[in-house]
N, C-alpha and C positions, 0 to 999 in steps of 0.2 A: 536817353536816360537809362542808366543801369537799374537792375532790380533793387540794389541797395539804395540808390538815390531815390528811386520811386517810393521805397518804404518810408523815407523821410517825409515825402509829400503826404502820404495817406495815413501813416500811423497816428499822427496827432489828432485825427478825427475821431470822434466818439459820439454815441447817442445815449440817452437816458436808459439805464438798465431796466429790464422788465421783471427782474426777479429780486424784489425787496420785500421782506416780510416784517411784520411788527413784532418787536420784542415782547416777552411776557410781562404782564403787569404794567404796561405803559398807560399813562393817564391821557385824558383827552387833550390836555395842554401839550404834552410831549408829542402826541400824534400830530397835532397841528404844526408843531415845530418841524417834525420830520417831513410833513407835506410841503412846508415852505422850503426845506432843504432840497427836496426832490425837484421842486419847480425851479429853484436857482441853478441846480446842476443841469437840468434840461435847457435852461437859458444859455448856460455856458456852452453846451454842445451845439445849439443853434448858431451861436456866434462863431464857433469853430468851423462849422461846415460853410457858412457864408464867407468867412475870411479866406478859407482855403480855396474855394471855388473862384473867388475874385482875385486871389493871389495878392492880398493886401498884407504886407509885412508888419505894419503897425497893428492892425487888428489881430493878426496871428500872435504877435508878441504879447498883446494884452490879455491873452488867455492864461498866462503864467504868472506866478508870484515873483516878487523881486529876487527871492533866494532859490528860485526853481533850478532844477537840473534835468536836462533832456539827454537821453542816451539812445543812440542809433548805430546800426552796423556801419563799419567802415569809416567812422569819424571819431575824433576825441570827444570826451564828454563836454557838453555845452553847459558851463557852470555860471548861473546867474542870468538874469533877464537880458542884460546887454549882449551876452554871447549868443543867446537864442535869437535876439533881434538881428544881429549881424548875419547869422546863418539864414534866417528868413529872407533878409534882403538879397543875399546871394542867390537864393532859389528864385525869388520874384524877378530878378534881373535876367533870368534865362529867357531869351527871345523865342517866341513861338510855342512855348509849353502851355498846354491847356488841359485842365482836368475835366473829363467828360462825365464820369459817373462815380458814385461812391455808395456802397451798400454795407453798412456796419451790421455786425451781429454781436451785440453785447450779451455776454452770458451771465454776468453776475455783478451786482453792486452791493458792497458792504459798507454801512455807515456807522462810524463811531461818533462821539460827541465832538464835533469840530473837524473830523477827518473822514475821508471816504476812500475806498479802494475799488477799482473796477477792472475787469479784464474781458477780452473778447477777440473776435476775428473781424476782418474787413476784406472787402473786394472792391476794386475800382478799375477805371480805364482812363487813358490819357493819350494825347498826341504830343510829339516833341516839336512839331512844326506845322504850319497851316497846310492842310491837305495831306498830312502824314497818316500813316497807317495806325489805327488805334491799337494800343497795347494794354495788356491786362496786368494787374497786380493784386496779390492777396497776401495777407499776413496776419499778425497778432499784435496785441498791445496790452500793456499793463500801466495803469495810471494810479497815482496817489493824489487826491485832491485835498485842499485846505480851505476851511471856511474863514473868511475875512471878517473883521469887526462890523462891516456894514451889511453882513448877511449874504454877500455874494460868495461864490466858490471859484477857485482857480487851481490850475495844475501845479503841484509842488514837486513831484517827481514823475517822470514818464519814460518808458522804453517801448520801442516797437521793433519788430523783426519780420521779414518774410518767412513763410513756412512752406514746406514742400507740399503738404496736404492740408487742406482746411476741412475739418470734420464737422459737418453740420448736424450730425445725429447725436453728438455728445449730449448727455443729460446735464442741464445746467444746475448749479448749486443755488439754493435759496440764500440770498444775502441776509445777514443778521444785523438788526439795528441794535447796537451795543449801548446799554445804559451806563453812564458813568459821569463823574464830575467833569467840568470843563477843563480841557487841557490847555497848557500854555503853548501856543502854536510855535513850532520851530525850536523848542527848548526841551532839554531832558534834565534840567536841574531838579534835584530831589529824587532822581531815579538811579542812585548808585547801586542799589541791590538789583534792580532790573538790568542795568548795564552789565553787572557781574554775571547774572544768569544768562544773558545773551552771549557773553564772551564764552561761558562754559559750553553753550550749545555749539558755538563755532569751533571750539576745540574738539568736541565730539564729532563734528562734521569732518574735520581734518583726519582724525584717527580712523573713522569709518571708511572714508574715501581711499586712504592709503591701504587699509586692510581689505578693501573691496568686500565689505560685509553687508550683504543686501538687507538683512534684518536691521542692523544698527543704522544704516542709512535711512531706511524707511521710518525708523522711530524718531527721526528728527522733525517729522511733519505732523501737523494736526490731521484729524480724521477727514476734515473737509478742505484739505490743502489742494492747491493747483500749481503745477510746475510746467514751465515751458523750457525746453532745451533749444539749442540753435537749430533753426530750420525744421522743427518738428511741431506737430500739434500738441495740445496740452495733455498732460497726465492729470486727470480729474479725480481727486480723492486719494487717500493714503493707500488703498489697495492697488490702484492703478500705478502709483509711484513704486510700490514694492515689486509689482510684476515687471516693470521696466528695469528696476535695479537687478532683479534676478536674471533677466535676459542679458544684461550687460556683464554681470559677474560670471556668467557661464562662458564668456569668451576668454581666450588665453592672453588677456592683457594684464600687465603688471604696472601699477602706478608707483613711480619712484618718488615723486614729490608732489605736494599740493600746498600752495601758499596763498591764502586769501589776504588781501590788503584793503581793509575797510577805509573808505574815504570820508564817510559821513554816516552818522547814526542819529536819528531823531526819534525820541521816545515820547509817547503820550500815555494816558491812563488806559491800559489794556492792550496797547498796540505799539508798533515801532516800524520804521522804514529805514533801510540801509542800502547804500550803493557801494560797490567795491570793484576793484580789479582783482584778478586772480591769475596765477601762473601754475603750470603743472608740467611734469615730465613723465613719460611712460615708454614702455616697449610693447609693441603689438604682439610679439611672440617670443618664446624663450630664445635667448641669444640675439634678439633683434637689436637694431640700432636705436638708441634713445631718441625720442621726439619731444619737442617742446610745443606747448600751447599757451596762449594768453587770451583772456577774455574779460568781459565786464558783466556784472550781475546787479539786478535790482530785486531786493527782497523785502517782504512785509512779514513781520513776526506778530504772534498773538500770545498774550499771557494767559495761562491756564489757571483754574481755581487753586491749585496747589502752589502757585508762585513760580512754576517753571515756565519757560518760553519754548515755543515750537515755530517752525516755518509755516506760514499761512498761504503766501503767494510768492512765487519766484519766477523770474525770467532771466536767461543768460544769453549772451552773444559772444562769438569768438572773433578775434581780430584776423 
């Protein structure tokens, strides 16, 4: 099993986040509702762990909504529950593969009304054949969960990636329970102004990336944002993101083009999730040969009190 394939095995696992705080002014009834949501999300994670350890493709598929999208390195996007089921069946058909251990480290869970976002790291071990040498895997994942009418929660969008270094000493962010009216799951009808504001944010992203402006790039993010790049631990908070941007822009790299291609944008009251492909070209040094890159990104946006939108969570993988 390659590192990339092993990431497919383990990234889908998650546990209930330990960092959820109560929003201000919440009533006892709403607190009871949040506790029910936390219990339902915890149940989803228990099902996930059991299904993966047993290599049950049906149970693994049942963790996802019908309109789910799963994004993993080295594979095309799995769009819809049927595509996810087929991928799970191919994995389950591998003879001799056995998952030995899995240790998740969920750093943060943020709950909106009807939606939730979580990110974290994981470590695990597996063998590829009976009596084989145990191998280790570690990585990161970003999940967007949707609440269904029956009160259960399932994964709506998910991405996982191996990381070169798992940083256990990172300070976790406290998840916010966001108060707001019930959102129409999977629909952004009535959100024309929000869609326009998000499009403006993406245009600013393109301009700042091509200009390699560290300040402008950092201004795209919320103060409590988290960003994962390919094969790197998370930048936690806007300050960490800016410091990474400054180190990057200090290199003699010139970005020639950056073209994002949004495939799907789902907006709810106060938040949104997008997945996209992107292409870029650059030269590593003056006079250097242009190089091309292509990748996939999963992003969660947050609406600010002034009506603008910023990036709240982001994970990217390169092809």
